[in-house]
Each structure stands twice: as C-alpha cells, then as structure tokens.
N, CA and C of each residue as an Amber inpcrd file, in Angstrom:
protein
   666
  15.1370000  63.7720000  -1.1170000  15.1180000  63.9260000  -2.5770000
  16.5390000  64.0550000  -3.1050000  16.8160000  63.3570000  -4.1720000
  18.1140000  63.4380000  -4.8500000  17.8740000  64.0040000  -6.2450000
  18.5700000  65.0690000  -6.5740000  18.3690000  65.6990000  -7.8730000
  19.7090000  66.0180000  -8.5310000  19.9040000  65.4980000  -9.7220000
  21.0890000  65.8050000 -10.5230000  20.6500000  66.6090000 -11.7330000
  21.3730000  67.7010000 -11.9920000  21.0900000  68.5280000 -13.1570000
  22.3410000  68.6620000 -13.9990000  22.3100000  68.0360000 -15.1650000
  23.4150000  68.0980000 -16.1260000  24.7540000  67.7700000 -15.4570000
  24.7210000  66.7780000 -14.5930000  25.9300000  66.3920000 -13.8550000
  26.9280000  65.7060000 -14.7770000  28.1300000  66.2550000 -14.8070000
  29.2040000  65.7280000 -15.6570000  30.4710000  65.5860000 -14.8150000
  31.1440000  64.4650000 -14.9750000  32.4130000  64.2510000 -14.2710000
  33.4700000  63.8050000 -15.2580000  34.5800000  64.5450000 -15.2670000
  35.6940000  64.2330000 -16.1580000  36.9540000  63.9630000 -15.3520000
  37.7120000  62.9890000 -15.8270000  39.0600000  62.7340000 -15.3200000
  40.0030000  62.9610000 -16.4990000  40.6340000  64.1310000 -16.5270000
  41.4580000  64.4390000 -17.6870000  40.5900000  64.5490000 -18.9270000
  40.8990000  63.7560000 -19.9310000  40.1320000  63.7610000 -21.1760000
  38.9620000  62.7770000 -21.1440000  38.9080000  61.9430000 -20.1140000
  37.8580000  60.9230000 -20.0370000  36.6320000  61.4810000 -19.3140000
  35.4700000  61.3460000 -19.9380000  34.2030000  61.7680000 -19.3380000
  33.5190000  60.5330000 -18.7640000  33.4060000  60.4800000 -17.4360000
  32.8690000  59.2950000 -16.7670000  31.3610000  59.4130000 -16.5540000
  30.8910000  60.6310000 -16.2250000  29.4550000  60.9150000 -16.1620000
  29.1450000  61.9740000 -17.2070000  28.0970000  61.7390000 -17.9860000
  27.8210000  62.6010000 -19.1310000  26.4590000  63.2810000 -19.0030000
  26.4710000  64.5110000 -18.5180000  25.2910000  65.3680000 -18.5790000
  24.0390000  64.6810000 -18.0110000  24.1430000  64.1200000 -16.7910000
  23.0430000  63.3640000 -16.2010000  22.0570000  64.3060000 -15.5110000
  20.7970000  64.2110000 -15.9090000  19.7000000  64.9140000 -15.2460000
  18.7170000  63.8690000 -14.7460000  18.5260000  63.8390000 -13.4190000
  17.7300000  62.7750000 -12.8140000  17.1900000  63.2510000 -11.4710000
  15.9200000  62.9320000 -11.1870000  15.3220000  63.2790000  -9.9020000
  14.7300000  62.0300000  -9.2550000  15.1320000  61.7790000  -8.0160000
  14.5480000  60.7040000  -7.2110000  13.8750000  61.3890000  -6.0370000
  12.5460000  61.4660000  -6.0700000  11.8490000  62.2770000  -5.0780000
  10.9600000  61.4890000  -4.1350000  10.9800000  60.1610000  -4.2310000
  10.1700000  59.3500000  -3.3290000  11.0270000  58.3050000  -2.6250000
  10.7310000  58.0170000  -1.3480000  11.4390000  56.9290000  -0.6720000
  11.2460000  55.6200000  -1.4090000  12.2740000  54.8060000  -1.4310000
  12.1890000  53.5250000  -2.1150000  13.5610000  52.8930000  -2.2150000
  13.5680000  51.6270000  -2.6170000  14.8240000  50.9240000  -2.8890000
  15.0310000  50.9280000  -4.3950000  16.1150000  51.5430000  -4.8190000
  16.4100000  51.7060000  -6.2390000  17.6480000  50.8970000  -6.5920000
  17.6030000  50.2220000  -7.7130000  18.7450000  49.4440000  -8.1840000
  19.4770000  50.2300000  -9.2600000  20.7720000  50.4490000  -9.0550000
  21.6250000  51.0890000 -10.0580000  22.3540000  49.9790000 -10.8050000
  21.9410000  49.7520000 -12.0290000  22.4330000  48.6240000 -12.8160000
  23.3810000  49.1100000 -13.9060000  24.4830000  48.4100000 -14.0680000
  25.4110000  48.7620000 -15.1340000  26.5920000  47.8130000 -15.1640000
  27.2230000  47.7320000 -16.2960000  28.4040000  46.8840000 -16.4420000
  29.5710000  47.4980000 -15.6790000  30.6020000  46.7140000 -15.4630000
  31.8200000  47.2460000 -14.8490000  32.3580000  48.3830000 -15.7160000
  32.6630000  49.4970000 -15.0750000  33.1810000  50.6480000 -15.8140000
  32.1080000  51.5440000 -16.4020000  30.8380000  51.2840000 -16.0830000
  29.7580000  52.0860000 -16.6530000  29.6360000  53.4580000 -16.0010000
  30.2080000  53.6110000 -14.7970000  30.1260000  54.8810000 -14.0880000
  29.3360000  54.8070000 -12.7920000  28.9960000  53.6090000 -12.3440000
  28.1670000  53.4430000 -11.1440000  28.8320000  54.0300000  -9.8970000
  30.0910000  53.6690000  -9.6510000  30.7710000  54.1390000  -8.4480000
  30.9730000  55.6510000  -8.4760000  31.3200000  56.1980000  -9.6140000
  31.4740000  57.6510000  -9.7420000  30.1500000  58.3580000  -9.4830000
  29.0680000  57.7900000  -9.9770000  27.7160000  58.3140000  -9.7620000
  27.4140000  58.3840000  -8.2650000  27.6720000  57.2940000  -7.5430000
  27.3790000  57.2370000  -6.1070000  28.2960000  58.1580000  -5.3050000
  29.5930000  58.1390000  -5.6090000  30.5390000  58.9860000  -4.8830000
  30.2050000  60.4740000  -5.0530000  29.7220000  60.8360000  -6.2180000
  29.3770000  62.2380000  -6.4720000  28.1580000  62.6530000  -5.6520000
  27.1630000  61.7700000  -5.5490000  25.9740000  62.0690000  -4.7420000
  26.3500000  62.1660000  -3.2640000  27.2880000  61.3170000  -2.8440000
  27.7020000  61.3000000  -1.4360000  28.6000000  62.4780000  -1.0650000
  29.1040000  63.1920000  -2.0560000  30.0100000  64.3040000  -1.7860000
  31.4420000  63.8730000  -1.5620000  31.7680000  62.6580000  -1.9970000
  33.1460000  62.1730000  -1.8710000  34.0520000  62.7790000  -2.9270000
  33.4530000  63.3160000  -3.9880000  34.2240000  63.9690000  -5.0360000
  33.3300000  65.0070000  -5.7030000  33.9390000  66.0410000  -6.2570000
  33.1860000  67.0790000  -6.9500000  32.9750000  66.7010000  -8.4080000
  31.8140000  67.0830000  -8.9370000  31.5850000  66.8920000 -10.3650000
  32.2190000  68.0590000 -11.1140000  32.4370000  67.8690000 -12.4030000
  33.1040000  68.8860000 -13.2150000  32.1420000  69.9890000 -13.6140000
  30.9100000  69.5990000 -13.9710000  29.8760000  70.5600000 -14.3650000
  28.5320000  70.0880000 -13.8400000  27.5950000  71.0200000 -13.7310000
  26.2610000  70.6760000 -13.2700000  26.1400000  70.7740000 -11.7570000
  24.9930000  70.3010000 -11.2270000  24.7570000  70.3500000  -9.7830000
  24.1430000  69.0460000  -9.2910000  24.3970000  68.7550000  -8.0270000
  23.7620000  67.6370000  -7.3320000  23.2160000  68.1670000  -6.0230000
  21.9360000  67.8820000  -5.7570000  21.3190000  68.3150000  -4.5130000
  20.6620000  67.1340000  -3.8080000  20.7680000  67.1200000  -2.4850000
  20.0800000  66.1390000  -1.6390000  19.2440000  66.9200000  -0.6370000
  17.9390000  66.7100000  -0.6830000  17.0030000  67.4390000   0.1830000
  17.2200000  68.9450000   0.0850000  17.4530000  69.4210000  -1.1450000
  17.5980000  70.8480000  -1.3990000  18.9670000  71.4190000  -1.1090000
  19.8910000  70.5930000  -0.6000000  21.2370000  71.0620000  -0.2580000
  22.2180000  70.6620000  -1.3630000  22.9650000  71.6340000  -1.8700000
  23.9490000  71.3530000  -2.9120000  25.0970000  70.5340000  -2.3280000
  25.4360000  69.4640000  -3.0240000  26.4420000  68.5280000  -2.5380000
  27.7970000  68.7790000  -3.2030000  28.8040000  69.0150000  -2.3720000
  30.1950000  69.0930000  -2.8290000  31.0560000  68.4430000  -1.7380000
  32.3410000  68.3860000  -1.9780000  33.2410000  67.8050000  -0.9770000
  33.3310000  68.6670000   0.2730000  32.8860000  69.9260000   0.2090000
  32.9480000  70.8130000   1.3720000  31.6360000  70.8400000   2.1580000
  30.6220000  70.1090000   1.6860000  29.3510000  70.0520000   2.4110000
  29.5490000  69.2880000   3.7150000  29.2320000  69.9220000   4.8440000
  29.5300000  69.3200000   6.1440000  28.6400000  68.1170000   6.4300000
  27.3390000  68.2590000   6.2350000  26.4120000  67.1510000   6.4710000
  25.5660000  66.9630000   5.2340000  25.9130000  65.9640000   4.4490000
  25.2230000  65.7440000   3.1720000  23.8780000  65.0610000   3.3460000
  23.6580000  64.4150000   4.5090000  22.4420000  63.6290000   4.6760000
  22.5090000  62.3060000   3.9570000  23.7330000  61.9360000   3.5290000
  23.9430000  60.7160000   2.7480000  24.8750000  59.7730000   3.4970000
  24.5330000  58.4980000   3.5230000  25.4150000  57.4660000   4.0580000
  25.8730000  56.5980000   2.9000000  27.1810000  56.5170000   2.6990000
  27.7280000  55.8020000   1.5410000  28.8110000  54.8260000   1.9790000
  28.7010000  53.6290000   1.5040000  29.7430000  52.6270000   1.7290000
  30.1540000  52.0490000   0.3790000  31.4270000  52.1950000   0.0440000
  31.9090000  51.6300000  -1.2130000  32.3680000  50.1930000  -0.9910000
  32.4760000  49.4620000  -2.0970000  32.9600000  48.0910000  -1.9710000
  34.4070000  48.0970000  -1.4820000  34.7530000  47.0650000  -0.7180000
  36.0760000  46.9370000  -0.0930000  36.3640000  48.1020000   0.8590000
  35.3010000  48.6270000   1.4990000  35.4940000  49.7060000   2.4760000
  36.3830000  49.2240000   3.6180000  37.2150000  50.1340000   4.1280000
  38.1230000  49.7940000   5.2130000  37.6790000  50.4890000   6.4970000
  37.9410000  49.8520000   7.6220000  37.6330000  50.4200000   8.9290000
  38.8550000  50.2550000   9.8310000  38.8200000  50.9370000  10.9670000
  39.8650000  50.7130000  11.9540000  39.8510000  49.2410000  12.3600000
  41.0200000  48.7000000  12.6190000  41.1100000  47.2840000  12.9800000
  40.7330000  47.0980000  14.4450000  39.4280000  47.2620000  14.6920000
  38.8800000  47.1240000  16.0380000  37.8470000  46.0050000  16.0510000
  37.5020000  45.4750000  17.2250000  36.4460000  44.4680000  17.2950000
  35.1390000  44.9980000  16.7130000  34.3800000  44.1130000  16.1010000
  33.1400000  44.5010000  15.4210000  32.2010000  45.2540000  16.3570000
  32.0400000  44.7520000  17.5780000  31.1240000  45.3970000  18.5290000
  31.5330000  46.8390000  18.8020000  32.8430000  47.0860000  18.9090000
  33.3270000  48.4440000  19.1720000  33.0940000  49.3400000  17.9600000
  33.2670000  48.7990000  16.7570000  33.0050000  49.5830000  15.5420000
  31.5550000  50.0490000  15.5080000  30.6350000  49.1590000  15.8760000
  29.2210000  49.5280000  15.8940000  28.9550000  50.5970000  16.9620000
  29.6160000  50.4790000  18.0930000  29.4620000  51.4680000  19.1680000
  29.9780000  52.8340000  18.7320000  31.1320000  52.8520000  18.0780000
  31.7050000  54.1220000  17.6130000  30.7570000  54.7910000  16.6190000
  30.2020000  54.0000000  15.7150000  29.2710000  54.5380000  14.7170000
  28.0610000  55.1790000  15.3910000  27.5920000  54.5570000  16.4870000
  26.4250000  55.1050000  17.1890000  26.7770000  56.3790000  17.9520000
  28.0230000  56.4770000  18.4190000  28.4340000  57.6450000  19.2040000
  28.5900000  58.8940000  18.3410000  28.9700000  58.7190000  17.0770000
  29.1770000  59.8830000  16.2060000  27.9160000  60.2700000  15.4420000
  26.8610000  59.4620000  15.5590000  25.6060000  59.7450000  14.8480000
  24.4330000  59.5680000  15.8130000  23.8220000  60.6620000  16.2540000
  22.7330000  60.5590000  17.2360000  21.5030000  59.8280000  16.7110000
  21.3610000  59.7220000  15.3910000  20.2050000  59.0390000  14.8080000
  20.4810000  57.5690000  14.4980000  21.6560000  57.1050000  14.8660000
  22.0650000  55.7360000  14.5550000  21.1710000  54.7230000  15.2750000
  20.7260000  53.7080000  14.5540000  19.8470000  52.6720000  15.1110000
  20.7090000  51.5120000  15.6170000  21.1740000  51.6440000  16.8530000
  22.0750000  50.6310000  17.4000000  21.3650000  49.2950000  17.5920000
  20.0820000  49.3250000  17.9460000  19.3320000  48.0780000  18.1330000
  19.2610000  47.2830000  16.8310000  19.0150000  47.9890000  15.7180000
  18.9730000  47.3280000  14.4130000  20.3400000  46.7350000  14.0860000
  21.4120000  47.4900000  14.3210000  22.7650000  47.0160000  14.0220000
  23.0890000  45.7620000  14.8360000  22.7210000  45.7720000  16.1170000
  22.9880000  44.6190000  16.9800000  22.1900000  43.4030000  16.5370000
  20.9370000  43.6400000  16.1600000  20.0870000  42.5360000  15.6910000
  20.6590000  41.9040000  14.4330000  21.1350000  42.7430000  13.5120000
  21.6990000  42.2250000  12.2750000  23.0270000  41.5060000  12.5340000
  23.7830000  41.9940000  13.4910000  25.0480000  41.3400000  13.8290000
  24.7930000  39.9140000  14.3190000  23.7430000  39.7410000  15.1190000
  23.4000000  38.4120000  15.6030000  22.8550000  37.5310000  14.4860000
  22.0300000  38.1220000  13.6240000  21.4510000  37.3380000  12.5290000
  22.5300000  36.7720000  11.6220000  23.5510000  37.5690000  11.3460000
  24.6080000  37.1160000  10.4400000  25.7680000  36.4620000  11.1830000
  25.5420000  36.2050000  12.4750000  26.5040000  35.4770000  13.3010000
  27.8930000  36.1150000  13.2580000  27.9000000  37.4460000  13.3440000
  29.1610000  38.1790000  13.4050000  29.7150000  38.1060000  14.8170000
  30.9560000  37.7340000  14.9350000  31.6100000  37.6490000  16.2320000
  32.0120000  39.0560000  16.6620000  31.3220000  39.5940000  17.6710000
  31.5630000  40.9570000  18.1130000  32.9560000  41.1830000  18.6640000
  33.6360000  40.1130000  19.0740000  34.9790000  40.2420000  19.6400000
  36.0730000  40.1630000  18.5730000  35.6990000  39.7220000  17.3830000
  36.7050000  39.5450000  16.3280000  37.0310000  40.8980000  15.6980000
  38.3140000  41.1370000  15.4660000  38.7300000  42.3950000  14.8470000
  38.4140000  42.3950000  13.3520000  38.2360000  43.6100000  12.8250000
  37.7770000  43.7700000  11.4400000  38.6760000  43.0530000  10.4360000
  39.9970000  43.1750000  10.5760000  40.9150000  42.5750000   9.6060000
  40.9330000  41.0430000   9.6670000  40.3490000  40.4920000  10.7130000
  40.2850000  39.0340000  10.8240000  39.0700000  38.4400000  10.1250000
  38.1640000  39.2910000   9.6660000  36.9410000  38.8280000   9.0280000
  37.1830000  38.4290000   7.5760000  36.3200000  37.5590000   7.0740000
  36.3480000  37.2260000   5.6450000  35.8590000  38.4280000   4.8460000
  36.0680000  38.4060000   3.5250000  35.6200000  39.5070000   2.6720000
  34.1180000  39.7240000   2.8170000  33.3580000  38.6330000   2.8160000
  31.9070000  38.7540000   2.9220000  31.4830000  39.3810000   4.2360000
  32.1320000  38.9800000   5.3400000  31.7780000  39.5220000   6.6400000
  32.2200000  40.9810000   6.7820000  33.3500000  41.3490000   6.1830000
  33.7690000  42.7540000   6.1820000  32.7180000  43.6090000   5.4710000
  32.2680000  43.1160000   4.3310000  31.2460000  43.8340000   3.5720000
  29.9610000  43.9490000   4.3780000  29.6090000  42.8840000   5.0970000
  28.3830000  42.9070000   5.8910000  28.4680000  43.9300000   7.0160000
  29.6110000  44.0100000   7.6840000  29.7830000  45.0040000   8.7420000
  29.5950000  46.4110000   8.1770000  30.2090000  46.6920000   7.0440000
  30.0840000  48.0080000   6.4100000  28.6380000  48.3110000   6.0540000
  27.9450000  47.3040000   5.5140000  26.5580000  47.4880000   5.0960000
  25.6510000  47.7470000   6.2940000  25.8550000  47.0120000   7.3720000
  25.0470000  47.2010000   8.5850000  25.2470000  48.6140000   9.1370000
  26.4940000  49.0690000   9.2040000  26.7860000  50.4200000   9.6910000
  26.0930000  51.4620000   8.8180000  26.1250000  51.2420000   7.5160000
  25.5320000  52.1830000   6.5690000  24.0100000  52.2350000   6.7240000
  23.3570000  51.0810000   6.7830000  21.8980000  51.0380000   6.8960000
  21.4170000  51.5750000   8.2450000  22.1760000  51.3070000   9.3070000
  21.7710000  51.7420000  10.6460000  21.9560000  53.2420000  10.8570000
  22.5980000  53.9070000   9.9160000  22.8670000  55.3380000  10.0670000
  21.5890000  56.1700000  10.0460000  20.5480000  55.6620000   9.3650000
  19.2630000  56.3610000   9.2580000  19.3700000  57.7020000   8.5400000
  20.3740000  57.8500000   7.6880000  20.4430000  59.0340000   6.8490000
  19.2850000  59.0050000   5.8450000  18.9460000  60.1700000   5.2950000
  17.8100000  60.2380000   4.3770000  18.1080000  59.5650000   3.0430000
  19.3990000  59.4130000   2.7320000  19.8140000  58.7220000   1.5040000
  20.9160000  57.7280000   1.8590000  20.7440000  56.4850000   1.4460000
  21.7380000  55.4390000   1.6910000  22.2070000  54.8930000   0.3420000
  23.5200000  54.8480000   0.1600000  24.1150000  54.3780000  -1.0930000
  24.9820000  53.1600000  -0.8120000  24.6860000  52.0580000  -1.4760000
  25.4340000  50.8140000  -1.2830000  26.0610000  50.4110000  -2.6170000
  27.3810000  50.3500000  -2.6500000  28.1140000  50.0490000  -3.8800000
  28.5290000  48.5740000  -3.8920000  27.8780000  47.7850000  -4.7300000
  28.1510000  46.3450000  -4.8460000  28.1750000  45.6790000  -3.4620000
  27.0820000  45.7590000  -2.7050000  27.1030000  45.2840000  -1.3210000
  27.1500000  43.7690000  -1.1490000  26.9120000  42.9950000  -2.1990000
  26.8990000  41.5350000  -2.0260000  28.2170000  40.8840000  -2.4380000
  29.2640000  41.6890000  -2.6450000  30.5620000  41.1170000  -2.9830000
  31.0570000  40.2090000  -1.8560000  31.4400000  39.0160000  -2.1930000
  31.9580000  38.0910000  -1.1940000  30.8840000  37.3230000  -0.4500000
  29.6000000  37.5680000  -0.7680000  28.5180000  36.8560000  -0.1030000
  28.2510000  35.5230000  -0.7950000  27.9430000  34.4960000  -0.0150000
  27.4700000  33.2580000  -0.6180000  25.9660000  33.3950000  -0.8730000
  25.3510000  32.3670000  -1.4550000  23.9480000  32.4500000  -1.8600000
  23.0210000  32.7220000  -0.6760000  23.2880000  32.0680000   0.4580000
  22.4410000  32.2420000   1.6380000  22.5740000  33.6580000   2.1880000
  23.7990000  34.1780000   2.2360000  24.0080000  35.5430000   2.7200000
  23.3240000  36.5740000   1.8310000  23.3010000  36.3170000   0.5190000
  22.6570000  37.2620000  -0.3900000  21.1570000  37.3240000  -0.1230000
  20.5370000  36.1710000   0.1000000  19.1020000  36.1440000   0.4130000
  18.8490000  36.8970000   1.7140000  19.6630000  36.6440000   2.7300000
  19.5320000  37.3180000   4.0130000  19.7360000  38.8290000   3.8630000
  20.6750000  39.2060000   3.0000000  20.9410000  40.6280000   2.7900000
  19.7140000  41.3410000   2.2370000  19.0580000  40.7560000   1.2350000
  17.8910000  41.4050000   0.6440000  16.7470000  41.4850000   1.6530000
  16.6270000  40.4920000   2.5230000  15.6280000  40.5520000   3.5940000
  15.9540000  41.7010000   4.5510000  17.2430000  41.8340000   4.9010000
  17.6740000  42.9060000   5.7860000  17.4010000  44.2730000   5.1590000
  17.6550000  44.3780000   3.8680000  17.4350000  45.6270000   3.1540000
  15.9580000  46.0300000   3.2230000  15.0750000  45.0640000   2.9960000
  13.6360000  45.3250000   3.0410000  13.1960000  45.7320000   4.4510000
  13.6990000  45.0210000   5.4600000  13.3350000  45.3330000   6.8360000
  13.8100000  46.7290000   7.2300000  15.0110000  47.0730000   6.8280000
  15.5530000  48.3890000   7.1480000  14.7060000  49.4840000   6.5140000
  14.2940000  49.2770000   5.2700000  13.4800000  50.2810000   4.5810000
  12.1010000  50.4050000   5.2200000  11.5010000  49.2670000   5.5660000
  10.1750000  49.3130000   6.1800000  10.2060000  50.0210000   7.5290000
  11.3010000  49.8630000   8.2510000  11.4470000  50.5130000   9.5550000
  11.7050000  52.0020000   9.4070000  12.5280000  52.3710000   8.4180000
  12.8590000  53.7750000   8.1770000  12.8100000  54.0410000   6.6660000
  11.6230000  54.3450000   6.1180000  11.5150000  54.6150000   4.6760000
  12.4030000  55.7850000   4.2600000  13.2250000  55.5710000   3.2520000
  14.1070000  56.6080000   2.7350000  14.5820000  56.1650000   1.3570000
  15.4340000  56.9450000   0.7540000  15.9780000  56.5800000  -0.5560000
  17.1990000  55.6890000  -0.3460000  17.1300000  54.4730000  -0.8660000
  18.2520000  53.5380000  -0.8110000  18.6080000  53.1560000  -2.2450000
  19.8350000  53.4360000  -2.6480000  20.2980000  53.0730000  -3.9940000
  21.3490000  51.9790000  -3.8670000  21.0960000  50.8580000  -4.5280000
  21.9860000  49.7030000  -4.4590000  22.6020000  49.4890000  -5.8320000
  23.9170000  49.5940000  -5.9040000  24.6230000  49.3810000  -7.1640000
  24.9210000  47.8990000  -7.3600000  24.6950000  47.4190000  -8.5650000
  25.0040000  46.0280000  -8.8880000  25.1200000  45.8870000 -10.4030000
  25.6460000  44.7610000 -10.8480000  25.5970000  44.4580000 -12.2680000
  24.8300000  43.1530000 -12.5040000  24.1340000  42.6970000 -11.4320000
  23.2880000  41.5060000 -11.5260000  21.9010000  41.8900000 -11.0340000
  20.8810000  41.7250000 -11.8680000  19.5400000  42.1840000 -11.5360000
  18.6480000  41.0930000 -10.9550000  18.9390000  39.8220000 -11.2700000
  17.9880000  38.7580000 -10.9680000  17.6070000  38.6850000  -9.4910000
  18.5990000  38.7300000  -8.6060000  18.3260000  38.4870000  -7.1870000
  17.6390000  39.6590000  -6.5010000  17.9140000  40.8710000  -6.9380000
  17.3760000  42.0450000  -6.2600000  16.0490000  42.5030000  -6.8690000
  15.6190000  41.8760000  -7.9520000  14.4500000  42.3350000  -8.6990000
  13.1910000  42.4320000  -7.8420000  12.9930000  41.4820000  -6.9290000
  11.7780000  41.4710000  -6.1190000  11.8080000  42.5040000  -4.9970000
  12.9670000  43.0880000  -4.7520000  13.1500000  43.9980000  -3.6140000
  12.9820000  45.4580000  -3.9990000  13.2660000  45.8010000  -5.2430000
  13.3670000  47.2050000  -5.6350000  12.0420000  47.7870000  -6.1310000
  11.9520000  49.1210000  -6.0490000  10.8030000  49.8450000  -6.5910000
  11.0620000  50.2940000  -8.0330000  12.2900000  50.7590000  -8.2750000
  12.6210000  51.2380000  -9.6180000  14.0430000  50.8490000  -9.9840000
  14.3060000  50.8920000 -11.2780000  15.5950000  50.5020000 -11.8310000
  16.2240000  51.6950000 -12.5480000  17.5110000  51.9270000 -12.2510000
  18.2950000  52.9410000 -12.9660000  19.3770000  52.1940000 -13.7410000
  19.3760000  52.3430000 -15.0500000  20.4110000  51.6970000 -15.8710000
  21.3730000  52.7680000 -16.3610000  22.6480000  52.5710000 -16.0460000
  23.6770000  53.5030000 -16.4880000  24.6410000  52.7800000 -17.4180000
  25.0010000  53.4340000 -18.4940000  25.9190000  52.8260000 -19.4610000
  26.7860000  53.9150000 -20.0730000  28.0770000  53.7180000 -20.0190000
  29.0450000  54.6680000 -20.5610000  28.8090000  56.0770000 -20.0410000
  28.4670000  56.1640000 -18.7470000  28.3370000  57.4610000 -18.1020000
  27.0080000  58.1540000 -18.2770000  26.0690000  57.5270000 -18.9740000
  24.7570000  58.1320000 -19.1960000  23.6580000  57.2540000 -18.6200000
  22.6160000  57.8850000 -18.0780000  21.4630000  57.1290000 -17.5930000
  20.5830000  56.7850000 -18.7840000  20.4400000  55.4860000 -19.0540000
  19.6860000  55.0310000 -20.2090000  18.2340000  54.7120000 -19.8830000
  17.9740000  54.4500000 -18.5840000  16.6370000  54.0240000 -18.2070000
  16.4140000  54.3370000 -16.7380000  15.2220000  54.8600000 -16.4060000
  14.8390000  55.0740000 -15.0130000  13.3330000  54.8900000 -14.9040000
  12.9270000  53.7230000 -14.4350000  11.5040000  53.4100000 -14.3600000
  11.3380000  52.0920000 -13.6060000  10.1010000  51.6120000 -13.5360000
   9.8250000  50.3500000 -12.8610000  10.2840000  49.1730000 -13.7230000
  10.4560000  48.0320000 -13.0880000  10.8370000  46.8320000 -13.8320000
   9.7640000  46.4260000 -14.8270000   8.5020000  46.6680000 -14.4580000
   7.4090000  46.2920000 -15.3460000   7.4800000  47.0320000 -16.6800000
   7.9350000  48.2810000 -16.6180000   7.9840000  49.0740000 -17.8480000
   9.1300000  48.6650000 -18.7640000  10.0770000  47.8800000 -18.2150000
  11.1810000  47.3960000 -19.0550000  10.6310000  46.5850000 -20.2210000
   9.5940000  45.7880000 -19.9510000   9.0280000  44.9240000 -20.9840000
   8.4980000  45.7060000 -22.1650000   7.9970000  46.9230000 -21.9040000
   7.4430000  47.7290000 -23.0020000   8.5370000  48.4230000 -23.8050000
   9.7590000  48.4190000 -23.2760000  10.8520000  49.1250000 -23.9450000
  11.9150000  48.1530000 -24.4970000  11.6460000  46.8560000 -24.3870000
  12.6260000  45.8630000 -24.8300000  12.1440000  45.1600000 -26.0930000
  13.0970000  44.7640000 -26.9180000  12.7790000  44.0670000 -28.1570000
  13.6580000  42.8360000 -28.2980000  13.1160000  41.8240000 -28.9180000
  13.8630000  40.5960000 -29.1680000  13.9690000  40.4180000 -30.6860000
  15.1850000  40.1640000 -31.1370000  15.4180000  39.9890000 -32.5800000
  16.0720000  38.6420000 -32.8140000  15.5820000  37.9200000 -33.7750000
  16.1880000  36.6300000 -34.1300000  16.3160000  36.5350000 -35.6410000
  17.1600000  35.6060000 -36.0590000  17.3470000  35.4250000 -37.5040000
  18.7650000  35.6850000 -37.9130000  19.0140000  35.6300000 -39.1670000
  20.3610000  35.8450000 -39.6910000  20.7450000  37.3140000 -39.5890000
C-alpha cells in the first residue's frame, strides 16, 4: 500500500508537489501521466525515499518513507539511470546477490528476449538497451512497490510493445503495485488498471480509464 497525506515538496520558493493526498491500496499497474515538468519524477523519488518531502507524510506498507528509511520496500529506476561499467550479466548477478528476493530467472529470460549481450559493458549499450537493463533489474527486484520513470525512453516501436508485454508478465508472476511514469497514454492504455494524472504538482485525476469518458467534455465553435 502506498499512502500520501498532504505531501508537499518545495525547492526554495517553488512548490513542485502541492498537498497531495492519495492512497493506492491494491496491486496493479498504474500509469502516472503528466506533461514535462508536472512533478512526476519528484512524486516518484519522494515515494522511493530518494528525497524528503517538505510537509506531510508518505507511507509504504505502513512504514513512513524518508531518506533515512533503511528498507523502503520500493524499487525505483529513474530515466537515464547509471550503473557500474560492468558486463550486463555481471550487473544482473550483483543485483541478485544484494537482494535475496531477486528473480534472477526472470531477469535472464528478459535479457535473452531483448537480445542483450551479457558480455557487453553497460557504457557500450545504446540508450534504449541501457534503459532496458535498468528496467529489468527494477522489475526483477520483487519489491512490493516498483516505480518506473519514463521507462520507454530510447525504445523503438517493437521494443515498446515488448516492454508492455514484459510488464504484464512480471505483474502476473508477482502481483504488486507498479507505477509507470509517462507523458504518452496511447500505448500503455491496454496494460494499466488505473490512471493518475498529475499537473503542476497536484493530482487531478485517479481512477480507471473508463471513468475518464464521464469526466471529459468536448467543446467546439467560435
């Protein structure tokens, strides 16, 4: 369960998250939708405990999340994540050694599916393949909450389709809360259970895609 109560984050005079109260209490794949600069990354980093909020509280499975929380129960990968410049296979092995719940079989299967060269070092990979390695490590962690920040950056059309299939398979194997940040809804629409829309630091919508139709209006004319 992820619960935010009046969560506010300020950088100097700028308020990036504004008094957000939100509860996600069921396993599912959730889409965090918003324009660039809407506050998506700050929202995810705060839940992951990568930074402290200015006011309010954030809890994951009843545990208050701050930068001093030792085990948040959250796996988070931001876009353009960096890793040690080691061969891909070794990176996956290291991830499994530091996390006893890590699903190494799933990680290996996904590495083969996406034709990742296990001998190639991380810095030698394309942007899309770097992102894929990070995403595989994150999903295989089996944490109760998984946060993916713009995970399809650098992916071509075929990789994006494969990614959404991988996301569904990972969830079916280990049901948990997965939040995927994006600013494009079309491709992920069939994969998600609910949609979170954030704009200017505030959550404007949290419900199923079907309910969007009842809350939308079309206006034409002069």
